Each structure stands twice: as C-alpha cells, then as structure tokens.
N, C-alpha and C positions, 0 to 999 in steps of 0.2 A: 154130477159125480166129481168128488174131489180129485187132484192129483197127487200121488205119493211115488216115492221112489220105485215102490213095488209094482203098483199098477204100471209105470213107464217100463220098467224091466219087462213086464210081461208081454205089453204092446211090441217091444221090440223085438221077443222072439216068436211074433206071431208069423204064419204063412200070408197072412194077409198084407197087402203092400199099404192099403190103407191106413191100417192098424200102425205099421211101422212109420209111415210118415206123419201119423198123428203122434206118436211117440217121440220123434224128432223134434215137433213143435212145442210137444209140453217139456221136453228138457231145460226149456228157457226158464220154467217156473222152479227148478229145483235149486238147492244151494250148490255155489260152483263147485266145490271138489266133486261131489257125486255126479254131477252135470257133465263133467269132464271125461270122468270114468265111464258114462253110457254114452258119450260122443264117437269114443273109442270102439265101442260095439257096433253103432251106426254106420261109422267110417268103413268098416269092412262087410258092410252089406251087398248084396249080390245085385241091388237095383241103385243104377247112377244116380237116380232123384233123391233114395236116401242117402247116397253118399254125399251128394252135393248139398243138401240140406243141413248136414252134420257138419262140414268141413265149413261151411259159410258161418258157423258160431263160434269157430275156433279163433277167430280175431280179438275175441273178448274173453274166451275160457282158456285159449292156450296158454297164458301166464301162469295158470295153475304148475306147470312144469314146462318150461320152454325147451330144455333138451329133449323130451319125449314129444314135444308140439313138432320139434324141428325134424324128429326123425320120420314121424307120421306124414307130414307136409311134404317131405323129399320124396317119400313112396307115392304119395298122390300126384307128383309132379309126372308121373308116370302111368295114372290111369289110362284107362282106354278111352274115357269120354273127356272131351275138350273142355266141357263146362265145370267139370271135376278138376281139371288140372288149372285152368283159370281161376277158380275159387281158392285152389291150395297157393297159387301165386298171389293173390291178393293178401291170404293171411301171413305170407312169409314178410310181406312189406309192414303191413299194420303191426306184427308182432317184433319189428326190426330184427329180425333174424340173419344178419349180413354174413354169416357162415353159409348161407345159402345162395349167394351172390352168383357164383361160378355155376350153380345148378340152372337157375333162372337164365343166365348167359346162353347156356349150350340149349337148353330148350328152345330159346326163340330163334336161334340159328337153325334147328332141326324141325321145328312143327311145321307143318304145312297148315295149321289152324289159325287164321285171324284172329279169332277170338282170345286165344291163348297168348299169342303175341301183344294184343293189346292191354291183356291184363299185366304181363310183365312190365310192359312199358309204364304203365300207369301206377305201377304200385313201386317203381326204383325211386320216384320222388319221395312216398314215404319213407322206403328204406333208408334211405339218407347215406348210402354208400357211395365215395367219391368215386370208385371204378364204376359207376353207372353212366358217368358222361359220356364215355365213348360210344356206349350203346345207344344210348338216348340220341347221340349226334349222328347215329345211322339212321336212326328211326324217324327222323326229321325228313328224310328222303324216302320214307315209304310211300307206296303207291295207293295206299289206304289211307283217306283222309283222317279218319277215327284215330289212327295209331298216331300219324304226325300230330294232331292235335293234342293226343295224351303225351307225347314227347315233349310239347312246349310247356305243357303244364308242369310236368315233372321235374323239366330243366329249371323251371321257376321254384319249384320247392327244392331241389339239390342243393342250390344258392352258390354255386359256383358261377364267379361273374363272366367268366369266360362264355358263357353262354349268352350276353347279351349280343355279342356281334352276330352270333348263328342266326338268331332271332330277327335281326333286323330285316332280313328280306322279307319276312312274313309280315311285318306290320303294315304292307300294302296289298296282302293276300285278298284277291275278290269275295272270298267267303268271311262274312262278316263275324263268324262264330270263331274262326281262326284269329282273327285281329283282337276280338277280344281275350282269348286266351292270351296273346301276346301281352297284351296290357295287363293282366294280372301277373303274367311271369316276371315282366319287366318291372312291377312295383315291387315283387318280393327280391329281385336282383339288387336291384338300387345301383347308384353310380352316375357321372356325369353323362355317359352315353345313353344310358337307360332313361335318364330325366329328359334328354333332347328329344329322343323319339315319343315319349309319353306326352312333351308340349305340342307335339305336332297331333298326336293321336287325340288330344283334348278339341279338336274341331273335326273329328270323324263325323261322316254324313248320318252314321247309326247313334242314337242318343245315349243307349247304354254303354256305349264305348268311350264316349266323350265324357261321361259321369264316371266311369271307372278311372279314366286315365286323371281326372281331377282329383278322385280321392287317393290316388296312388301318389301322386305330386304332394300332398299336403303332409 
C-alpha cells in the first residue's frame, strides 16, 4: 500500500497505538512541509512512544519553522516522560536554537533523570553557545560516567581553548573510552598545551587512542 498524506493522517487519528506509531514512521516519506504539519499532531499524542518518535524527527524537519519548533520543543522539555524531554533537548541543539539555552540549563539542574541530563550535556556542543562552558565544566564532575564523557566531547565541540586545562586530568583516566574522548576533544581545541598532551597520548597502551592522537596532531 502506497503512503500518502491522506493515509498517514488517517492513521494518526486511529485509536490503535500501532497505527499511530506506523504513521509517525511513514511521515518520513512525505514532503517536508506536510511532514512538519503532521509531526505537530503526533507530538501532542497521549502516548509517550508516539511523542518520542515524532520529536525525534524535528532535528531535520524543524527548520521548516524555527520559531514554531522552538515553542514546541520548549513545551516538550516539560513532558512527563524523560525520553521525550531528552529527545527535545537533542533537537534544540541540532537546530541551534540558542534562545533555549537557559531552558536547558534550568532543566539540567532540576531534573532527577540522568538521561535528560546526559542529553542536555551532549547537545551543548552542537548548540555552540558560549554560555554552555560553565555548565559543561560542572558536568565534568558528575558522578555519572556517561554525563562526564559527554561533557568532554561537548567541550571539544564548543571550541573554547580554556577547556584544555580542564581536560588534562582526564587524559590519564583509567577508562580508555574517557581518554579517547579527551584525544578527540583536544584535537578539536588545538593549541600548544593540547598538542603536548596529544604527543603523550600517541604512546597510549590502547592502539585506537594512539592512532587518534596521531591523526589529531597531523
């Protein structure tokens, strides 16, 4: 059966959860303007799985109307489900909606959900807002290793060379994945201090880290 705007719209209004989930998946095959309109319907669905599937597409379709996307995503940061909040945070960064920085910062401090905190920290690099530096600095001290690692990556993406001195202690972390992220971040940041650390990490016991350090130095 071919997918059409009419068929997708009919599925979106179905009482059957499977139909609505299928509709959100089929939205990908519609032309962007129509797809964006239908996502707005799905984002207000009573089921969190439908809302999550819909908001996860806004990183590519939200550009149809950035002002409207900003309003929608801000509301979804208050969704009762953590995964929907996390997906909304991801999209705010992908769409580079700097106006939402304070919303993300406030949510990071008030949420008890590590997944939401992780998504916020991970998206700050993509967002590229200089105000994110202090929050990323705080996240480096998180008890959650995934949040800590995301902060290292985002500091590299943010591009503020002040991050180099913050990352130095993590260049000898016993977790090789942390050291690998540090190498990537230092490669992005550049500078004499970063180069010095990378020259040390060329000889790391983990081959992947040594190769990445060599690549970063080229």
